KOLGUKE-275988 format. One record per residue: y negated, z negated, x of N, C-alpha, C in turn; residue in three letters. Coordinates in steps of 0.02 Angstrom, whole numbers, always signed. Layout:
# residues N
     ny     nz     nx    cay    caz    cax     cy     cz     cx residuo
      Y      Z      X      Y      Z      X      Y      Z      X     ALA
...
***
This chain:
# residues 152
     ny     nz     nx    cay    caz    cax     cy     cz     cx residuo
    +60     -2    +31     +5    +12    -13    -59     -2    +44     MET
    -91    +56    +36   -167    +55    +76   -221    +21    +39     GLU
   -255    -18    +94   -309    -66    +56   -381    -12    +71     GLN
   -425     -9     +4   -487    +18    +18   -540    -19    +44     GLU
   -561    -14   +103   -630    -35   +136   -697    -40    +76     SER
   -729    -80    +79   -782    -89    +47   -838    -35    +82     ALA
   -834    -20   +147   -886    +35   +184   -851    +95   +181     PHE
   -804   +112   +135   -765   +170   +145   -813   +237   +117     GLU
   -863   +226    +79   -922   +277    +52   -955   +306   +103     GLU
   -966   +247   +163   -999   +272   +231   -956   +308   +270     PHE
   -897   +297   +275   -854   +345   +307   -849   +417   +294     ASP
   -872   +444   +228   -852   +512   +202   -926   +532   +216     LEU
   -921   +578   +273   -980   +615   +283  -1011   +650   +235     LYS
   -955   +684   +186   -994   +742   +138  -1019   +700    +81     ASN
  -1026   +641    +69  -1062   +594    +33  -1130   +577    +45     ASN
  -1139   +585   +113  -1207   +551   +126  -1253   +623   +146     PHE
  -1314   +633   +113  -1356   +676   +120  -1423   +646   +163     THR
  -1449   +658   +206  -1505   +639   +223  -1558   +679   +214     ARG
  -1627   +657   +191  -1690   +676   +174  -1711   +720   +232     ARG
  -1703   +703   +286  -1722   +729   +354  -1689   +799   +363     ARG
  -1624   +802   +330  -1601   +862   +342  -1630   +927   +312     ASP
  -1665   +925   +267  -1716   +955   +222  -1764  +1001   +280     LEU
  -1776   +965   +316  -1822   +999   +348  -1814  +1034   +416     LEU
  -1845  +1087   +427  -1824  +1150   +471  -1845  +1105   +539     PRO
  -1811  +1130   +586  -1830  +1090   +668  -1901  +1107   +691     VAL
  -1944  +1162   +667  -2011  +1159   +694  -2047  +1114   +656     TRP
  -2032  +1093   +602  -2075  +1032   +576  -2053   +969   +602     ILE
  -1994   +952   +626  -1960   +908   +654  -2000   +896   +726     LYS
  -2011   +935   +746  -2047   +957   +837  -2124   +923   +807     ILE
  -2150   +964   +740  -2232   +933   +733  -2233   +859   +718     PHE
  -2172   +833   +688  -2172   +764   +665  -2187   +714   +730     ILE
  -2144   +732   +778  -2158   +702   +841  -2212   +709   +865     TRP
  -2250   +765   +880  -2305   +771   +895  -2375   +741   +857     LEU
  -2341   +733   +806  -2420   +711   +756  -2399   +631   +756     PHE
  -2342   +595   +772  -2326   +530   +766  -2373   +507   +822     LEU
  -2357   +546   +896  -2389   +535   +943  -2467   +524   +949     ILE
  -2498   +593   +922  -2554   +608   +899  -2600   +552   +857     GLY
  -2559   +537   +811  -2592   +477   +757  -2597   +410   +801     GLY
  -2548   +399   +832  -2546   +329   +878  -2606   +326   +915     THR
  -2616   +389   +954  -2647   +393  +1003  -2733   +390   +968     THR
  -2730   +432   +901  -2812   +417   +876  -2829   +338   +861     ALA
  -2766   +304   +837  -2778   +235   +826  -2800   +205   +886     ALA
  -2767   +211   +933  -2782   +166  +1011  -2852   +192  +1017     ILE
  -2871   +262  +1017  -2943   +281  +1042  -2990   +244   +991     LEU
  -2986   +249   +928  -3031   +192   +878  -3042   +132   +910     LEU
  -2975   +100   +921  -2991    +37   +940  -3021    +18  +1000     ILE
  -3007    +74  +1060  -3028    +56  +1123  -3094   +104  +1122     SER
  -3126   +133  +1083  -3166   +171  +1084  -3234   +159  +1125     GLY
  -3254    +86  +1124  -3309    +74  +1154  -3311    +57  +1236     SER
  -3257    +65  +1259  -3232    +55  +1328  -3221   +127  +1351     PHE
  -3226   +179  +1316  -3216   +247  +1344  -3291   +281  +1356     LEU
  -3303   +311  +1397  -3354   +357  +1409  -3363   +434  +1396     THR
  -3303   +467  +1403  -3287   +529  +1388  -3221   +550  +1378     ASN
  -3199   +573  +1301  -3135   +589  +1288  -3144   +643  +1240     VAL
  -3106   +705  +1263  -3112   +773  +1247  -3057   +765  +1182     SER
  -3086   +788  +1107  -3043   +775  +1045  -3052   +833  +1011     LEU
  -3011   +875   +991  -2997   +937   +948  -2948   +936   +915     SER
  -2969   +965   +844  -2911   +991   +793  -2951  +1028   +743     ILE
  -2936  +1088   +725  -2947  +1137   +677  -3013  +1158   +682     TYR
  -3036  +1161   +753  -3099  +1182   +784  -3147  +1132   +785     GLY
  -3137  +1072   +756  -3191  +1025   +750  -3173   +996   +827     ILE
  -3237   +983   +866  -3227   +957   +936  -3266   +901   +945     GLN
  -3263   +850   +990  -3301   +792  +1001  -3287   +776  +1066     ALA
  -3324   +741  +1102  -3316   +709  +1155  -3321   +621  +1149     ASN
  -3318   +609  +1101  -3294   +522  +1102  -3292   +513  +1041     HIS
  -3241   +454  +1010  -3222   +456   +949  -3261   +420   +899     PRO
  -3313   +397   +937  -3378   +362   +884  -3421   +393   +859     TYR
  -3420   +473   +873  -3467   +513   +837  -3445   +538   +755     THR
  -3490   +575   +730  -3448   +601   +667  -3392   +650   +675     ILE
  -3396   +701   +696  -3340   +730   +717  -3293   +693   +752     PRO
  -3303   +650   +803  -3247   +605   +824  -3211   +559   +766     GLY
  -3244   +532   +728  -3211   +496   +680  -3178   +536   +623     LEU
  -3200   +595   +613  -3161   +658   +580  -3103   +670   +596     ILE
  -3102   +690   +668  -3048   +704   +715  -2989   +643   +703     ILE
  -2999   +592   +713  -2967   +529   +715  -2935   +516   +644     CYS
  -2968   +515   +585  -2950   +523   +531  -2895   +563   +501     ALA
  -2909   +628   +540  -2869   +700   +522  -2800   +678   +561     LEU
  -2798   +654   +621  -2739   +637   +658  -2708   +573   +635     LEU
  -2740   +529   +605  -2715   +467   +570  -2673   +489   +517     ILE
  -2714   +530   +462  -2667   +559   +416  -2610   +600   +429     LEU
  -2600   +639   +479  -2556   +667   +494  -2503   +622   +522     LYS
  -2512   +571   +561  -2467   +521   +583  -2435   +482   +535     GLY
  -2472   +468   +471  -2452   +440   +425  -2394   +485   +374     ILE
  -2420   +547   +381  -2370   +594   +347  -2305   +609   +380     VAL
  -2323   +606   +447  -2261   +622   +496  -2221   +555   +498     ALA
  -2230   +501   +497  -2208   +444   +478  -2159   +438   +407     TYR
  -2210   +462   +355  -2160   +456   +292  -2108   +503   +296     GLY
  -2112   +567   +332  -2059   +624   +332  -2007   +597   +382     LEU
  -2016   +569   +434  -1958   +556   +479  -1923   +494   +453     TRP
  -1952   +449   +409  -1915   +386   +402  -1903   +399   +312     PHE
  -1908   +449   +283  -1873   +480   +229  -1902   +448   +165     GLU
  -1967   +428   +160  -2015   +406   +123  -2008   +443    +56     GLN
  -2011   +410     -1  -2011   +458    -69  -2085   +503    -73     GLU
  -2133   +455    -55  -2189   +492    -54  -2212   +555    -11     TRP
  -2176   +547    +43  -2192   +600    +99  -2208   +673    +82     ALA
  -2167   +704    +51  -2187   +779    +23  -2252   +782    -11     PRO
  -2271   +738    -49  -2328   +737   -100  -2385   +734    -35     LYS
  -2370   +675     +3  -2429   +667    +58  -2434   +737   +111     ALA
  -2374   +767   +111  -2376   +817   +161  -2410   +888   +129     ALA
  -2389   +892    +67  -2439   +944    +27  -2520   +929    +41     ILE
  -2537   +862    +18  -2603   +858    +38  -2636   +860   +104     ILE
  -2590   +845   +145  -2604   +861   +229  -2609   +927   +236     ASP
  -2586   +969   +211  -2580  +1033   +228  -2636  +1071   +201     ALA
  -2659  +1048   +125  -2704  +1071    +98  -2781  +1044   +136     ILE
  -2770   +993   +158  -2835   +974   +191  -2849  +1007   +257     VAL
  -2779  +1015   +303  -2805  +1067   +357  -2820  +1135   +334     GLY
  -2785  +1170   +286  -2805  +1236   +276  -2879  +1222   +244     ILE
  -2920  +1175   +200  -2980  +1182   +197  -3015  +1156   +263     ALA
  -3001  +1120   +310  -3033  +1101   +364  -3053  +1171   +403     SER
  -3000  +1213   +417  -3002  +1269   +459  -3029  +1310   +418     CYS
  -3026  +1329   +358  -3080  +1381   +329  -3147  +1363   +333     THR
  -3159  +1298   +324  -3222  +1292   +339  -3261  +1291   +395     ILE
  -3221  +1267   +450  -3231  +1272   +519  -3244  +1367   +543     MET
  -3201  +1399   +510  -3205  +1456   +513  -3245  +1514   +489     MET
  -3263  +1488   +413  -3311  +1542   +367  -3373  +1523   +367     VAL
  -3376  +1442   +363  -3428  +1410   +341  -3495  +1382   +397     ILE
  -3444  +1352   +435  -3502  +1319   +489  -3530  +1367   +539     ILE
  -3487  +1421   +565  -3538  +1466   +611  -3597  +1502   +571     PRO
  -3594  +1479   +522  -3672  +1518   +490  -3719  +1455   +479     PHE
  -3706  +1395   +480  -3744  +1337   +463  -3771  +1329   +537     VAL
  -3718  +1313   +588  -3730  +1288   +657  -3744  +1354   +700     SER
  -3788  +1351   +743  -3813  +1409   +790  -3766  +1387   +851     SER
  -3733  +1336   +854  -3710  +1322   +930  -3640  +1325   +916     THR
  -3610  +1345   +857  -3541  +1352   +848  -3527  +1432   +832     ILE
  -3497  +1476   +858  -3474  +1535   +844  -3410  +1552   +792     SER
  -3398  +1608   +759  -3348  +1624   +732  -3277  +1633   +769     PHE
  -3238  +1595   +764  -3160  +1588   +787  -3119  +1594   +735     THR
  -3056  +1640   +750  -3014  +1645   +693  -2958  +1593   +708     LEU
  -2962  +1544   +660  -2911  +1481   +680  -2840  +1504   +657     ARG
  -2803  +1518   +698  -2738  +1533   +701  -2691  +1464   +672     LEU
  -2713  +1416   +656  -2679  +1366   +638  -2671  +1361   +565     GLU
  -2703  +1418   +537  -2694  +1421   +467  -2612  +1450   +451     LEU
  -2587  +1501   +497  -2532  +1520   +487  -2470  +1463   +487     ILE
  -2464  +1411   +532  -2429  +1363   +515  -2425  +1323   +472     PRO
  -2496  +1306   +471  -2516  +1269   +393  -2493  +1299   +327     LEU
  -2498  +1365   +327  -2472  +1397   +250  -2400  +1390   +249     TYR
  -2358  +1406   +303  -2297  +1401   +291  -2271  +1316   +289     TYR
  -2293  +1274   +312  -2297  +1207   +301  -2295  +1198   +221     TYR
  -2351  +1214   +211  -2375  +1205   +141  -2309  +1231    +96     LEU
  -2307  +1278   +102  -2247  +1321    +66  -2177  +1288    +73     ILE
  -2151  +1278   +120  -2101  +1216   +149  -2087  +1164   +117     LYS
  -2155  +1109   +113  -2136  +1053    +83  -2149  +1063     +1     MET
  -2174  +1112    -37  -2167  +1129   -106  -2108  +1154   -115     ARG
  -2064  +1173    -77  -1993  +1203    -97  -1958  +1135    -84     GLN
  -1962  +1110    -38  -1915  +1052    -35  -1932   +980    -80     ILE
  -1989   +975   -101  -2022   +918   -138  -1982   +887   -189     GLU
  -1941   +943   -230  -1897   +915   -293  -1829   +892   -249     LYS
  -1809   +921   -213  -1757   +899   -178  -1752   +839   -149     SER
  -1810   +828   -113  -1814   +767    -74  -1826   +702   -126     TRP
  -1852   +722   -178  -1863   +670   -221  -1783   +642   -252     ILE
  -1744   +703   -258  -1673   +683   -309  -1629   +662   -263     SER
  -1647   +656   -193  -1592   +636   -148  -1592   +556   -144     ILE
***
């Protein structure tokens, strides 16, 4: 007579599906980059008064110090990306919705820096923001997996 283990359901590999498996490899790579970037941005905000010159840039927004308006915007964007990366990596239920919001904020930021700001500021010239390409695919992928993510 064979005795059933209380942990038998964990031994069966086909019963257990991870939400993380829904993510493609390129998103997993960016998750790690933004976990590091979000942590770095938080550290920069904490130690910003001791820093003299730090080069920050994302989506065409550039700053030389975290305590300037562009620096605070960059740090806020990086911290948002870090929070979303944390949620995706640790399979939080809210993560796909946050990732969709993150993608929309990124697309809006890129578009503003590409289309509006060059005509408002004489120091910033028009540049084609190639970040829009992965942001678009990120948005599409997160919308595709959102329902599957929640149901797992």
